[in-house]
gemmi code that builds the backbone of each chain (N, CA, C; Angstrom):
import gemmi

chains = {
    "A": [
        ("MET", (126.784, 27.311, 215.279), (126.422, 26.330, 214.518), (124.710, 25.970, 214.939)),
        ("LEU", (124.115, 25.622, 213.806), (122.614, 25.328, 214.112), (122.518, 24.014, 214.938)),
        ("PRO", (121.534, 23.944, 215.761), (121.237, 22.564, 216.302), (120.863, 21.443, 215.467)),
        ("SER", (121.562, 20.352, 215.545), (121.114, 19.303, 214.606), (119.802, 18.724, 214.762)),
        ("ILE", (119.198, 18.878, 215.943), (117.966, 18.338, 216.284), (116.847, 19.129, 215.364)),
        ("ASP", (117.037, 20.341, 215.148), (116.107, 21.159, 214.149), (116.122, 20.639, 212.808)),
        ("PHE", (117.343, 20.229, 212.318), (117.443, 19.700, 211.013), (116.711, 18.343, 210.861)),
        ("ILE", (116.924, 17.356, 211.869), (116.267, 16.255, 212.067), (114.696, 16.182, 212.120)),
        ("ALA", (114.203, 17.300, 212.878), (112.859, 17.526, 213.035), (112.268, 18.066, 211.652)),
        ("VAL", (112.940, 18.922, 211.046), (112.465, 19.500, 209.681), (112.513, 18.418, 208.615)),
        ("GLY", (113.592, 17.723, 208.643), (113.594, 16.427, 207.723), (112.502, 15.394, 208.122)),
        ("ALA", (112.132, 15.212, 209.333), (111.010, 14.462, 209.591), (109.633, 15.029, 209.067)),
        ("LEU", (109.582, 16.181, 208.951), (108.320, 16.880, 208.467), (108.258, 16.697, 206.958)),
        ("PHE", (109.231, 16.899, 206.152), (109.378, 16.526, 204.881), (109.172, 15.242, 204.490)),
        ("PHE", (109.627, 14.342, 205.293), (109.492, 12.789, 205.086), (107.950, 12.564, 205.247)),
        ("ALA", (107.353, 13.121, 206.345), (105.877, 13.040, 206.483), (105.008, 13.425, 205.459)),
        ("LEU", (105.402, 14.462, 204.995), (104.556, 15.016, 203.802), (104.859, 14.197, 202.504)),
        ("GLY", (106.063, 13.596, 202.326), (106.252, 12.760, 201.278), (105.331, 11.474, 201.393)),
        ("ILE", (105.144, 10.980, 202.541), (104.410, 9.780, 202.868), (103.031, 10.024, 202.603)),
        ("GLY", (102.582, 11.295, 203.025), (101.131, 11.798, 202.724), (100.960, 11.724, 201.288)),
        ("GLY", (101.876, 12.256, 200.442), (101.760, 12.495, 199.068), (101.600, 11.095, 198.378)),
        ("VAL", (102.463, 10.014, 198.897), (102.380, 8.784, 198.331), (100.923, 8.044, 198.490)),
        ("ALA", (100.496, 8.383, 199.751), (99.134, 7.748, 200.199), (98.120, 8.484, 199.391)),
        ("ALA", (98.036, 9.844, 199.125), (96.962, 10.421, 198.567), (96.915, 10.702, 196.904)),
        ("SER", (98.071, 10.427, 196.349), (98.285, 10.837, 194.914), (97.695, 9.543, 194.025)),
        ("ARG", (97.252, 10.024, 192.804), (96.786, 9.038, 191.941), (97.548, 8.937, 190.659)),
        ("HIS", (98.218, 10.077, 190.438), (99.059, 10.051, 189.159), (100.408, 9.400, 189.573)),
        ("LEU", (100.927, 8.621, 188.557), (102.269, 7.875, 188.903), (103.339, 8.818, 189.092)),
        ("VAL", (103.393, 9.795, 188.158), (104.510, 10.758, 188.304), (104.574, 11.537, 189.545)),
        ("VAL", (103.382, 11.885, 190.078), (103.353, 12.643, 191.433), (103.678, 11.817, 192.441)),
        ("ILE", (103.331, 10.476, 192.308), (103.784, 9.524, 193.418), (105.244, 9.366, 193.540)),
        ("MET", (105.932, 9.650, 192.325), (107.484, 9.529, 192.320), (107.920, 10.795, 192.962)),
        ("LEU", (107.154, 11.922, 192.566), (107.786, 13.160, 193.047), (107.576, 13.196, 194.535)),
        ("ALA", (106.685, 12.541, 195.098), (106.379, 12.439, 196.516), (107.653, 11.780, 197.129)),
        ("VAL", (107.944, 10.587, 196.556), (109.020, 9.751, 197.041), (110.304, 10.643, 197.062)),
        ("GLU", (110.518, 11.578, 195.971), (111.655, 12.497, 196.046), (111.575, 13.372, 197.241)),
        ("ILE", (110.383, 13.910, 197.515), (110.224, 14.694, 198.838), (110.819, 13.986, 200.090)),
        ("MET", (110.324, 12.600, 200.062), (110.860, 11.883, 201.312), (112.428, 11.629, 201.296)),
        ("PHE", (112.996, 11.645, 200.162), (114.435, 11.532, 200.057), (115.014, 12.903, 200.469)),
        ("ILE", (114.331, 13.998, 200.075), (114.788, 15.436, 200.394), (114.863, 15.426, 202.093)),
        ("GLY", (113.729, 14.905, 202.736), (113.696, 14.922, 204.011), (114.743, 14.158, 204.727)),
        ("SER", (115.040, 12.932, 204.175), (116.125, 12.123, 204.689), (117.412, 12.666, 204.670)),
        ("ILE", (117.738, 13.555, 203.454), (118.983, 14.034, 203.227), (119.166, 15.261, 204.254)),
        ("ILE", (118.101, 16.034, 204.544), (118.273, 17.223, 205.467), (118.611, 16.560, 206.767)),
        ("ALA", (117.850, 15.547, 207.140), (117.980, 14.886, 208.487), (119.542, 14.404, 208.595)),
        ("ALA", (119.934, 13.817, 207.514), (121.268, 13.113, 207.578), (122.342, 14.335, 207.649)),
        ("VAL", (122.185, 15.261, 206.885), (123.222, 16.384, 206.986), (123.227, 17.142, 208.110)),
        ("GLY", (122.056, 17.229, 208.794), (121.929, 17.941, 210.115), (122.577, 17.141, 211.147)),
        ("TYR", (122.516, 15.820, 210.994), (123.127, 14.948, 211.978), (124.587, 14.883, 211.813)),
        ("PHE", (125.023, 15.033, 210.579), (126.559, 15.129, 210.008), (127.116, 16.343, 210.712)),
        ("SER", (126.356, 17.420, 210.516), (126.929, 18.708, 210.955), (127.010, 19.068, 212.399)),
        ("SER", (126.485, 18.022, 213.224), (126.519, 18.058, 214.651), (127.981, 18.023, 215.240)),
        ("GLY", (128.772, 17.642, 214.460), (130.309, 17.352, 214.745), (130.625, 16.093, 215.335)),
        ("ILE", (129.623, 15.199, 215.389), (129.806, 13.787, 215.856), (130.692, 13.124, 214.922)),
        ("SER", (131.778, 12.237, 215.337), (132.594, 11.646, 214.291), (131.928, 10.289, 213.948)),
        ("THR", (131.725, 10.183, 212.654), (131.084, 8.901, 212.084), (132.013, 8.120, 211.429)),
        ("ASN", (133.250, 8.326, 211.339), (134.358, 7.434, 210.705), (134.036, 7.335, 209.131)),
        ("GLY", (133.472, 8.251, 208.578), (133.150, 8.148, 207.239), (131.964, 7.398, 206.880)),
        ("SER", (131.208, 6.705, 207.898), (130.092, 5.983, 207.569), (128.890, 6.728, 207.113)),
        ("PHE", (128.944, 8.044, 207.561), (127.859, 8.886, 207.125), (127.831, 9.092, 205.574)),
        ("PHE", (129.005, 9.182, 204.978), (129.012, 9.239, 203.483), (128.341, 8.228, 202.768)),
        ("ILE", (128.635, 6.864, 203.364), (127.953, 5.730, 202.647), (126.475, 5.850, 202.866)),
        ("MET", (125.973, 6.302, 204.034), (124.395, 6.461, 204.175), (123.963, 7.691, 203.227)),
        ("LEU", (124.623, 8.712, 202.977), (124.229, 9.833, 202.255), (124.132, 9.353, 200.836)),
        ("MET", (125.370, 8.699, 200.221), (125.496, 8.136, 198.811), (124.392, 7.245, 198.764)),
        ("SER", (124.126, 6.331, 199.566), (123.175, 5.313, 199.453), (121.630, 6.091, 199.189)),
        ("ILE", (121.417, 6.924, 200.070), (120.101, 7.756, 199.787), (120.071, 8.414, 198.324)),
        ("TRP", (121.285, 9.048, 197.852), (121.275, 9.588, 196.602), (121.219, 8.565, 195.468)),
        ("ALA", (121.769, 7.338, 195.726), (121.753, 6.338, 194.672), (120.387, 5.648, 194.438)),
        ("VAL", (119.678, 5.544, 195.614), (118.343, 5.061, 195.527), (117.527, 6.093, 194.953)),
        ("ALA", (117.722, 7.383, 195.059), (116.902, 8.497, 194.441), (117.188, 8.440, 192.920)),
        ("SER", (118.397, 8.142, 192.574), (118.712, 8.083, 191.075), (118.231, 6.891, 190.491)),
        ("SER", (118.096, 5.699, 191.200), (117.462, 4.490, 190.809), (116.013, 4.499, 190.547)),
        ("GLU", (115.299, 5.451, 191.370), (114.002, 5.668, 191.320), (113.612, 6.139, 189.867)),
        ("ILE", (114.328, 7.208, 189.435), (114.028, 7.788, 188.141), (114.158, 6.756, 187.054)),
        ("ILE", (115.144, 5.855, 187.083), (115.064, 4.936, 186.150), (113.735, 4.009, 186.134)),
        ("VAL", (113.359, 3.795, 187.346), (112.147, 2.939, 187.520), (110.977, 3.746, 186.968)),
        ("LEU", (110.922, 5.140, 187.152), (109.929, 5.981, 186.469), (109.928, 5.746, 184.883)),
        ("ILE", (111.062, 5.930, 184.396), (111.254, 5.703, 182.874), (110.758, 4.389, 182.381)),
        ("MET", (110.940, 3.482, 183.261), (110.512, 2.116, 182.922), (108.985, 1.949, 182.882)),
        ("PHE", (108.416, 2.616, 183.855), (106.926, 2.589, 183.940), (106.395, 3.369, 182.711)),
        ("TYR", (107.040, 4.519, 182.312), (106.500, 5.384, 181.269), (106.619, 4.567, 180.123)),
        ("VAL", (107.836, 3.864, 179.850), (107.735, 3.119, 178.479), (106.778, 1.991, 178.404)),
        ("TYR", (106.600, 1.446, 179.739), (105.640, 0.253, 179.758), (104.261, 0.669, 179.452)),
        ("MET", (103.825, 1.799, 180.081), (102.482, 2.243, 179.879), (102.179, 2.953, 178.756)),
        ("LYS", (103.169, 3.547, 178.185), (103.123, 4.213, 176.659), (102.794, 3.117, 175.630)),
        ("GLY", (103.614, 1.974, 176.059), (103.452, 0.831, 175.122), (102.073, 0.230, 175.077)),
        ("ARG", (101.547, 0.186, 176.296), (100.276, -0.417, 176.527), (99.095, 0.739, 176.352)),
        ("SER", (99.389, 1.895, 176.085), (98.546, 3.013, 175.891), (97.526, 3.103, 177.169)),
        ("GLU", (98.196, 2.918, 178.326), (97.416, 3.159, 179.630), (97.570, 4.493, 180.119)),
        ("GLU", (96.580, 4.759, 180.970), (96.710, 6.011, 181.699), (97.787, 5.873, 182.913)),
        ("PHE", (98.162, 7.181, 183.344), (98.851, 7.106, 184.437), (98.461, 7.146, 185.839)),
        ("ASP", (96.972, 6.986, 185.887), (96.107, 7.079, 187.052), (96.466, 5.595, 187.683)),
        ("VAL", (96.985, 5.567, 188.990), (97.368, 4.202, 189.510), (95.954, 3.611, 189.875)),
        ("SER", (95.021, 4.240, 190.301), (93.658, 3.675, 190.691), (93.096, 2.844, 189.523)),
        ("LYS", (93.520, 3.057, 188.350), (92.853, 2.343, 187.199), (93.805, 1.172, 186.749)),
        ("MET", (94.951, 1.063, 187.465), (95.951, -0.008, 187.019), (95.303, -1.322, 187.747)),
        ("ASN", (94.861, -2.206, 187.039), (94.392, -3.394, 187.526), (94.734, -4.663, 186.630)),
        ("SER", (95.857, -4.605, 185.805), (96.226, -5.529, 184.880), (96.890, -6.574, 185.640)),
        ("LEU", (97.302, -6.498, 186.827), (97.956, -7.552, 187.561), (96.959, -8.232, 188.412)),
        ("LYS", (95.768, -7.930, 188.532), (94.725, -8.561, 189.334), (94.599, -9.814, 188.768)),
        ("GLY", (94.348, -10.868, 189.694), (94.171, -12.246, 189.231), (92.658, -12.629, 188.737)),
    ],
    "B": [
        ("MET", (121.516, 33.244, 216.130), (120.064, 33.487, 216.213), (119.437, 33.670, 214.733)),
        ("ILE", (120.186, 34.638, 213.954), (119.817, 35.019, 212.692), (119.853, 33.708, 211.729)),
        ("LEU", (120.916, 32.878, 211.896), (121.057, 31.656, 211.203), (119.739, 30.714, 211.338)),
        ("LEU", (119.423, 30.649, 212.697), (118.163, 29.886, 213.035), (116.949, 30.379, 212.464)),
        ("LEU", (116.869, 31.698, 212.460), (115.641, 32.361, 211.826), (115.565, 32.001, 210.493)),
        ("MET", (116.805, 32.168, 209.761), (116.812, 31.911, 208.261), (116.479, 30.538, 207.909)),
        ("PHE", (117.082, 29.548, 208.866), (116.745, 28.105, 208.605), (115.193, 27.838, 208.690)),
        ("TYR", (114.583, 28.288, 209.648), (113.153, 28.078, 209.829), (112.335, 28.734, 208.705)),
        ("CYS", (112.776, 30.033, 208.160), (112.139, 30.520, 207.259), (112.402, 29.698, 205.867)),
        ("LEU", (113.550, 29.225, 205.607), (113.805, 28.344, 204.489), (113.004, 27.122, 204.562)),
        ("ALA", (112.835, 26.463, 205.847), (112.223, 25.333, 205.960), (110.755, 25.438, 205.668)),
        ("ALA", (110.147, 26.567, 206.257), (108.649, 26.946, 206.082), (108.451, 27.116, 204.536)),
        ("LEU", (109.435, 27.950, 203.764), (109.285, 28.100, 202.353), (109.291, 26.750, 201.545)),
        ("GLY", (110.178, 25.910, 201.894), (110.271, 24.870, 201.284), (109.084, 23.815, 201.422)),
        ("PHE", (108.568, 23.835, 202.615), (107.506, 23.124, 202.930), (106.221, 23.704, 202.298)),
        ("PHE", (106.162, 24.969, 202.164), (105.019, 25.571, 201.451), (105.075, 25.194, 199.880)),
        ("ILE", (106.200, 25.280, 199.271), (106.496, 24.929, 197.851), (106.227, 23.595, 197.728)),
        ("ALA", (106.528, 22.590, 198.713), (106.349, 21.272, 198.633), (104.819, 20.785, 198.547)),
        ("THR", (103.991, 21.708, 199.114), (102.607, 21.320, 199.111), (101.896, 21.619, 197.487)),
        ("PHE", (102.592, 22.332, 196.805), (102.311, 22.631, 195.376), (102.552, 21.521, 194.496)),
        ("VAL", (103.383, 20.627, 194.823), (103.726, 19.283, 194.146), (102.387, 18.649, 194.153)),
        ("PHE", (101.510, 18.688, 195.172), (100.427, 17.898, 195.138), (99.220, 18.635, 194.824)),
        ("SER", (99.171, 19.912, 195.105), (98.010, 20.741, 194.746), (97.925, 21.095, 193.378)),
        ("GLU", (99.025, 21.022, 192.695), (98.859, 21.541, 191.186), (98.110, 20.519, 190.370)),
        ("LYS", (97.392, 21.040, 189.279), (96.668, 20.071, 188.322), (97.542, 19.628, 187.268)),
        ("SER", (98.543, 20.394, 187.033), (99.635, 20.055, 185.901), (100.843, 19.328, 186.624)),
        ("VAL", (101.103, 18.313, 185.935), (102.315, 17.441, 186.439), (103.530, 18.167, 186.261)),
        ("TYR", (103.524, 18.852, 184.992), (104.670, 19.810, 184.805), (105.085, 20.700, 185.777)),
        ("LYS", (103.956, 21.393, 186.147), (104.233, 22.539, 187.263), (104.562, 21.884, 188.592)),
        ("ALA", (104.085, 20.645, 188.851), (104.361, 19.813, 190.058), (105.981, 19.553, 190.074)),
        ("ALA", (106.442, 19.231, 188.776), (107.860, 18.815, 188.552), (108.790, 20.095, 188.957)),
        ("ILE", (108.226, 21.233, 188.483), (108.919, 22.577, 188.712), (109.001, 22.882, 190.143)),
        ("ALA", (107.782, 22.724, 190.823), (107.714, 22.872, 192.189), (108.800, 22.031, 192.995)),
        ("LEU", (108.889, 20.832, 192.543), (109.909, 19.993, 193.229), (111.390, 20.468, 192.952)),
        ("ALA", (111.619, 20.920, 191.823), (112.931, 21.615, 191.541), (113.212, 22.664, 192.477)),
        ("LEU", (112.117, 23.548, 192.777), (112.300, 24.548, 193.810), (112.698, 24.154, 195.203)),
        ("VAL", (111.921, 23.014, 195.565), (112.128, 22.346, 196.930), (113.596, 21.944, 197.035)),
        ("PHE", (113.956, 21.274, 195.818), (115.382, 20.871, 195.856), (116.349, 21.964, 196.170)),
        ("THR", (116.022, 23.183, 195.479), (116.887, 24.372, 195.617), (116.807, 24.802, 197.078)),
        ("VAL", (115.627, 24.740, 197.590), (115.491, 25.231, 199.004), (116.268, 24.457, 199.924)),
        ("SER", (116.205, 23.064, 199.657), (116.925, 22.066, 200.592), (118.415, 22.351, 200.460)),
        ("SER", (118.724, 22.505, 199.307), (120.208, 22.795, 199.058), (120.578, 24.030, 199.954)),
        ("LEU", (119.844, 25.168, 199.898), (120.162, 26.252, 200.654), (120.089, 26.009, 202.163)),
        ("ILE", (119.221, 25.123, 202.632), (119.207, 24.680, 204.170), (120.535, 23.897, 204.457)),
        ("ILE", (120.893, 23.018, 203.485), (122.232, 22.365, 203.764), (123.371, 23.247, 203.760)),
        ("LEU", (123.188, 24.211, 203.012), (124.312, 25.438, 202.939), (124.356, 26.006, 204.352)),
        ("LEU", (123.222, 26.050, 204.891), (123.219, 26.890, 206.442), (123.924, 25.951, 207.447)),
        ("SER", (124.135, 24.691, 207.040), (124.867, 23.874, 208.122), (126.214, 23.789, 207.722)),
        ("SER", (126.605, 24.735, 206.952), (128.175, 24.905, 206.445), (128.757, 23.716, 205.651)),
        ("GLN", (127.772, 22.928, 205.077), (128.269, 21.685, 204.241), (128.172, 22.135, 202.718)),
        ("VAL", (129.131, 22.919, 202.296), (129.061, 23.533, 201.095), (129.127, 22.351, 199.865)),
        ("PHE", (129.897, 21.450, 200.163), (130.071, 20.418, 199.204), (128.843, 19.588, 199.065)),
        ("LEU", (128.149, 19.362, 200.046), (127.041, 18.473, 200.070), (125.793, 19.251, 199.523)),
        ("ALA", (125.765, 20.572, 199.781), (124.795, 21.479, 199.041), (125.011, 21.321, 197.526)),
        ("VAL", (126.125, 21.409, 197.135), (126.445, 21.488, 195.699), (125.974, 20.156, 195.103)),
        ("LEU", (126.275, 19.027, 195.739), (126.006, 17.735, 195.356), (124.460, 17.593, 195.211)),
        ("GLN", (123.765, 18.195, 196.214), (122.321, 18.183, 196.075), (121.745, 18.887, 194.850)),
        ("LEU", (122.370, 19.969, 194.630), (122.002, 20.766, 193.204), (122.337, 19.733, 192.025)),
        ("LEU", (123.358, 19.017, 192.017), (123.816, 18.351, 190.949), (122.861, 17.104, 190.783)),
        ("ILE", (122.502, 16.595, 191.868), (121.498, 15.484, 191.832), (120.120, 16.127, 191.139)),
        ("MET", (119.744, 17.276, 191.504), (118.578, 18.053, 191.145), (118.492, 18.152, 189.604)),
        ("VAL", (119.802, 18.703, 189.105), (119.855, 18.893, 187.606), (119.511, 17.616, 186.894)),
        ("GLY", (120.258, 16.554, 187.360), (119.981, 15.192, 186.639), (118.634, 14.591, 186.883)),
        ("GLY", (118.191, 14.726, 188.259), (116.912, 13.997, 188.367), (115.571, 14.919, 187.928)),
        ("ILE", (115.626, 16.156, 188.153), (114.534, 16.747, 187.903), (114.548, 16.999, 186.416)),
        ("GLY", (115.575, 17.022, 185.641), (115.574, 17.249, 184.239), (114.935, 15.976, 183.644)),
        ("THR", (115.207, 14.804, 184.231), (114.505, 13.688, 183.713), (112.925, 13.646, 184.031)),
        ("TYR", (112.663, 14.120, 185.256), (111.296, 14.144, 185.597), (110.575, 15.144, 184.654)),
        ("LEU", (111.156, 16.264, 184.303), (110.362, 17.269, 183.521), (110.288, 16.608, 182.148)),
        ("ILE", (111.178, 15.812, 181.601), (110.805, 15.346, 180.337), (109.619, 14.302, 180.399)),
        ("VAL", (109.712, 13.533, 181.418), (108.478, 12.522, 181.695), (107.180, 13.178, 182.003)),
        ("ALA", (107.299, 14.222, 182.793), (106.144, 15.162, 183.113), (105.536, 15.739, 181.844)),
        ("VAL", (106.484, 16.303, 180.829), (105.843, 16.950, 179.675), (105.258, 15.797, 178.782)),
        ("ALA", (105.910, 14.765, 178.664), (105.464, 13.611, 177.857), (104.235, 13.048, 178.216)),
        ("SER", (104.071, 12.983, 179.595), (102.824, 12.387, 180.174), (101.592, 13.307, 180.525)),
        ("GLU", (101.863, 14.762, 180.068), (100.903, 15.585, 180.496), (99.593, 15.642, 179.761)),
        ("THR", (98.603, 15.541, 180.646), (97.270, 15.369, 180.038), (96.439, 16.536, 180.767)),
        ("GLU", (95.327, 17.038, 180.051), (94.508, 18.003, 180.607), (93.758, 17.363, 181.724)),
        ("SER", (93.929, 17.822, 182.892), (93.080, 17.403, 184.054), (92.233, 18.541, 184.777)),
        ("GLU", (91.073, 18.207, 184.992), (90.130, 19.159, 185.732), (90.416, 19.175, 187.222)),
        ("LYS", (90.811, 17.936, 187.749), (90.957, 17.948, 189.168), (92.398, 17.636, 189.646)),
        ("ARG", (92.628, 17.834, 190.867), (94.145, 17.587, 191.328), (94.332, 15.972, 191.344)),
        ("HIS", (95.767, 15.848, 191.177), (96.219, 14.521, 191.227), (96.239, 13.809, 192.579)),
        ("ALA", (96.141, 14.645, 193.575), (96.275, 14.076, 194.966), (95.118, 14.566, 195.712)),
        ("GLY", (94.489, 13.709, 196.515), (93.402, 14.096, 197.602), (94.101, 14.957, 198.615)),
        ("MET", (93.726, 16.202, 198.877), (94.358, 17.107, 199.872), (94.112, 16.609, 201.311)),
        ("ALA", (92.732, 16.170, 201.369), (92.285, 15.753, 202.821), (93.110, 14.714, 203.163)),
        ("THR", (93.244, 13.602, 202.323), (94.027, 12.590, 202.642), (95.307, 12.797, 202.961)),
        ("LEU", (95.939, 13.713, 202.090), (97.459, 14.037, 202.180), (97.733, 14.758, 203.577)),
        ("PHE", (96.850, 15.675, 204.003), (97.183, 16.410, 205.359), (96.730, 15.304, 206.373)),
        ("ALA", (95.847, 14.512, 206.236), (95.459, 13.589, 207.486), (96.673, 12.557, 207.660)),
        ("VAL", (97.256, 11.948, 206.640), (98.312, 11.148, 206.814), (99.553, 11.976, 207.170)),
        ("PHE", (99.791, 13.053, 206.628), (100.990, 13.865, 207.001), (100.851, 14.184, 208.664)),
        ("ALA", (99.584, 14.641, 209.127), (99.610, 14.954, 210.399), (99.814, 13.825, 211.401)),
        ("VAL", (99.431, 12.573, 210.985), (99.630, 11.462, 211.879), (101.021, 11.086, 211.779)),
        ("ILE", (101.715, 11.027, 210.695), (103.166, 10.605, 210.556), (104.062, 11.842, 211.128)),
        ("ALA", (103.732, 12.905, 210.846), (104.516, 14.109, 211.443), (104.514, 14.125, 213.013)),
        ("ALA", (103.247, 13.929, 213.514), (103.022, 13.913, 214.808), (103.987, 12.702, 215.549)),
        ("LEU", (103.890, 11.548, 214.972), (104.728, 10.407, 215.511), (106.207, 10.691, 215.356)),
        ("LEU", (106.638, 11.132, 214.236), (108.103, 11.173, 214.008), (108.543, 12.497, 214.833)),
        ("VAL", (108.014, 13.644, 214.848), (108.509, 14.843, 215.638), (108.358, 14.487, 217.209)),
        ("TYR", (107.299, 13.911, 217.500), (107.292, 13.674, 218.997), (108.329, 12.631, 219.385)),
        ("SER", (108.677, 11.604, 218.567), (109.782, 10.588, 218.935), (111.055, 11.394, 218.993)),
        ("ILE", (111.213, 12.383, 218.187), (112.439, 13.165, 218.027), (112.637, 14.301, 219.188)),
        ("VAL", (111.571, 15.106, 219.158), (111.561, 16.381, 220.052), (111.021, 15.985, 221.450)),
        ("GLY", (110.061, 15.235, 221.488), (109.338, 15.025, 222.677), (109.894, 13.884, 223.633)),
        ("ASN", (111.110, 13.747, 223.329), (111.883, 12.699, 223.985), (112.388, 13.359, 225.534)),
        ("PRO", (111.975, 12.586, 226.620), (112.111, 13.166, 227.943), (113.767, 13.275, 228.118)),
        ("ALA", (114.434, 12.381, 227.613), (115.842, 12.522, 227.897), (116.481, 13.624, 227.105)),
        ("GLY", (115.898, 14.358, 226.377), (116.465, 15.541, 225.590), (117.017, 15.299, 224.394)),
        ("ALA", (117.257, 16.327, 223.640), (117.561, 16.327, 222.361), (119.110, 15.678, 222.020)),
        ("GLY", (119.856, 16.026, 223.102), (121.385, 15.536, 222.853), (121.242, 13.826, 223.092)),
        ("ALA", (120.442, 13.399, 223.898), (120.160, 11.894, 223.939), (119.732, 11.152, 222.588)),
        ("VAL", (119.001, 11.940, 221.914), (118.435, 11.353, 220.618), (119.625, 11.454, 219.645)),
        ("VAL", (120.358, 12.507, 219.726), (121.378, 12.414, 218.575), (122.503, 11.359, 219.102)),
        ("GLN", (122.710, 11.012, 220.278), (123.730, 10.035, 220.694), (123.231, 8.738, 220.158)),
        ("ASN", (121.855, 8.555, 220.482), (121.112, 7.332, 220.124), (121.377, 7.027, 218.665)),
        ("ILE", (121.098, 8.174, 217.798), (121.276, 7.947, 216.373), (122.656, 7.753, 216.104)),
        ("ASN", (123.444, 8.252, 216.614), (125.075, 8.058, 216.422), (125.394, 6.547, 216.751)),
        ("SER", (124.964, 6.010, 217.730), (125.312, 4.627, 218.001), (124.662, 3.659, 217.052)),
        ("GLU", (123.343, 4.141, 216.618), (122.633, 3.180, 215.686), (123.477, 3.255, 214.259)),
        ("ILE", (123.853, 4.461, 213.863), (124.478, 4.596, 212.586), (125.797, 3.890, 212.623)),
        ("GLN", (126.557, 4.155, 213.829), (127.923, 3.529, 213.900), (127.732, 1.974, 213.840)),
        ("GLY", (126.793, 1.473, 214.561), (126.511, 0.044, 214.434), (126.138, -0.380, 213.059)),
        ("ALA", (125.409, 0.194, 212.564), (124.701, -0.270, 211.199), (125.675, -0.124, 210.057)),
        ("PHE", (126.371, 0.930, 209.974), (127.117, 1.279, 208.736), (128.571, 0.719, 208.777)),
        ("SER", (129.232, 0.811, 210.096), (130.523, 0.263, 210.213), (130.505, -1.153, 210.187)),
        ("THR", (129.428, -1.892, 210.507), (129.514, -3.379, 210.526), (129.003, -4.040, 209.048)),
        ("TYR", (127.897, -3.167, 208.718), (127.242, -3.723, 207.535), (127.625, -3.127, 206.238)),
        ("TYR", (128.479, -2.217, 206.194), (128.788, -1.181, 204.999), (128.847, -1.941, 203.704)),
        ("LEU", (129.449, -3.092, 203.864), (129.535, -3.981, 202.579), (128.217, -4.405, 201.927)),
        ("LEU", (127.302, -4.616, 202.819), (125.917, -4.957, 202.488), (125.175, -3.773, 201.900)),
        ("PHE", (125.468, -2.595, 202.386), (124.943, -1.566, 201.852), (125.220, -1.206, 200.240)),
        ("TYR", (126.655, -1.488, 200.026), (127.192, -1.283, 198.712), (126.461, -2.386, 197.877)),
        ("LEU", (126.329, -3.713, 198.348), (125.668, -4.709, 197.556), (124.197, -4.421, 197.314)),
        ("ILE", (123.539, -3.758, 198.269), (122.189, -3.385, 198.023), (122.055, -2.358, 196.925)),
        ("ILE", (122.967, -1.243, 196.872), (122.841, -0.352, 196.016), (123.403, -0.901, 194.604)),
        ("PHE", (124.236, -1.682, 194.481), (124.626, -2.387, 193.198), (123.477, -3.174, 192.644)),
        ("LEU", (122.740, -3.994, 193.607), (121.586, -4.763, 193.120), (120.493, -3.919, 192.594)),
        ("MET", (120.267, -2.839, 193.234), (119.236, -1.922, 192.828), (119.393, -1.284, 191.519)),
        ("PHE", (120.645, -0.934, 191.318), (121.076, -0.250, 189.845), (120.757, -1.394, 188.815)),
        ("SER", (121.319, -2.645, 189.272), (121.287, -3.654, 188.201), (119.893, -4.072, 187.853)),
        ("ALA", (119.120, -4.225, 188.957), (117.719, -4.397, 188.692), (116.966, -3.349, 187.876)),
        ("ALA", (117.216, -2.139, 188.124), (116.706, -0.931, 187.462), (117.073, -0.861, 186.045)),
        ("ILE", (118.367, -1.104, 185.651), (118.695, -1.233, 184.328), (118.384, -2.427, 183.650)),
        ("GLY", (118.361, -3.646, 184.328), (117.774, -4.815, 183.701), (116.259, -4.751, 183.415)),
        ("SER", (115.658, -4.049, 184.336), (114.191, -3.979, 183.871), (114.016, -3.180, 182.792)),
        ("VAL", (114.631, -2.132, 182.498), (114.499, -1.372, 181.308), (114.756, -2.064, 179.998)),
        ("VAL", (115.850, -2.881, 180.256), (116.278, -3.825, 178.937), (115.157, -4.811, 178.783)),
        ("LEU", (114.755, -5.440, 179.619), (113.655, -6.507, 179.557), (112.471, -5.798, 179.101)),
        ("LEU", (112.048, -4.713, 179.518), (110.855, -3.962, 179.203), (110.879, -3.559, 177.656)),
        ("LYS", (112.032, -3.246, 177.238), (112.302, -2.983, 175.844), (111.902, -4.163, 174.839)),
        ("ARG", (112.357, -5.271, 175.420), (112.211, -6.441, 174.590), (110.653, -6.825, 174.542)),
        ("ILE", (109.999, -6.602, 175.714), (108.432, -6.964, 175.953), (107.580, -6.193, 175.001)),
        ("VAL", (108.008, -4.767, 175.113), (107.424, -3.787, 174.256), (107.497, -4.011, 172.753)),
        ("ASN", (108.875, -4.519, 172.414), (109.041, -4.918, 171.068), (108.176, -6.062, 170.678)),
        ("ILE", (108.131, -7.086, 171.508), (107.279, -8.326, 171.259), (105.887, -7.855, 170.990)),
        ("VAL", (105.423, -7.105, 171.900), (103.955, -6.720, 171.923), (103.512, -6.009, 170.698)),
        ("THR", (104.405, -4.994, 170.394), (104.212, -4.106, 169.179), (104.715, -4.819, 167.863)),
    ],
}
model = gemmi.Model(1)
for chain_id, residues in chains.items():
    chain = gemmi.Chain(chain_id)
    for i, (resn, *xyz) in enumerate(residues, 1):
        res = gemmi.Residue()
        res.name, res.seqid = resn, gemmi.SeqId(i, " ")
        for name, pos in zip(("N", "CA", "C"), xyz):
            atom = gemmi.Atom()
            atom.name, atom.element = name, gemmi.Element(name[0])
            atom.pos, atom.b_iso = gemmi.Position(*pos), 0.0
            res.add_atom(atom)
        chain.add_residue(res)
    model.add_chain(chain)
structure = gemmi.Structure()
structure.add_model(model)
structure.setup_entities()
C-alpha cells in the first residue's frame, strides 16, 4: 500500500498551485479552473488519508461528498456569472470588473 | 516500489499538465488541460485501490468539465497574452507549497503523527458537526440555484 503521507503532500502541491492560479489569473473562467485544481488537491489528500486504513466511521464520505458538492456548486456560480456578464456585455477580465465600486 | 514510482510519475504528469491551465492563451485548451488533470487524478486515486472513488472522480469530471467546455467555448476571445501572470503564479505557489509541505513532511514527530493528528481532527469535526456540513451544502446549493433564478429576472428586466 502506498504511504498516505505522499498522497497528502501531492494533494497539498496541487492545492498550492490552485491558490497560485487564483491569485495570478485575470480571466474569470481560468480562476474557476484554478479553484477546480484546488478541489482536485483536496480530493487526492482526502483519498490518501482514507486509504491509510484508519477507521473514520463513515465520516470520510461526508467530507468527500462535501468537496464534490462544493465543486458542483461552483460550476453553477460560473454559469451565473456568465449569464450576468453576457447580459451586460462585459469582458471576462476580472481586473476590469469595477461595477461594484462605490 | 513500482507503485510508488508510478504514483510519483502520475503526480508529476498531473502537475505538469495543470500548469498548462494557466499558461494557455485559449480558455478552451485550458479547460481540456483541466480534463486531463482530472483523468490523471483519477488514476492516482486508482493507485490507492479506491476504484469506486476513482470512477466517481471521472463522473464528476464528465459533468463538470462538460459545462466548463461549453462556457469556455462561449466566452472564447482572441487573446495575445496569457490569462495568468506566470511569475505571480509560481511565486504564490512556492510560498504556499513550502508552508503546506513543510507542515506535513517536515514535522519532527514523523509522518505517522501527522496522519494521527488529521484523524483526530476529522473524527472530532465530522462526527460531531456532520449535520452542520449537510446544512452548509444544502444552503450552498440553494444559494447557487436561487442566484441563477434571480439573475434571470434581473437580465430580463435590464433587457
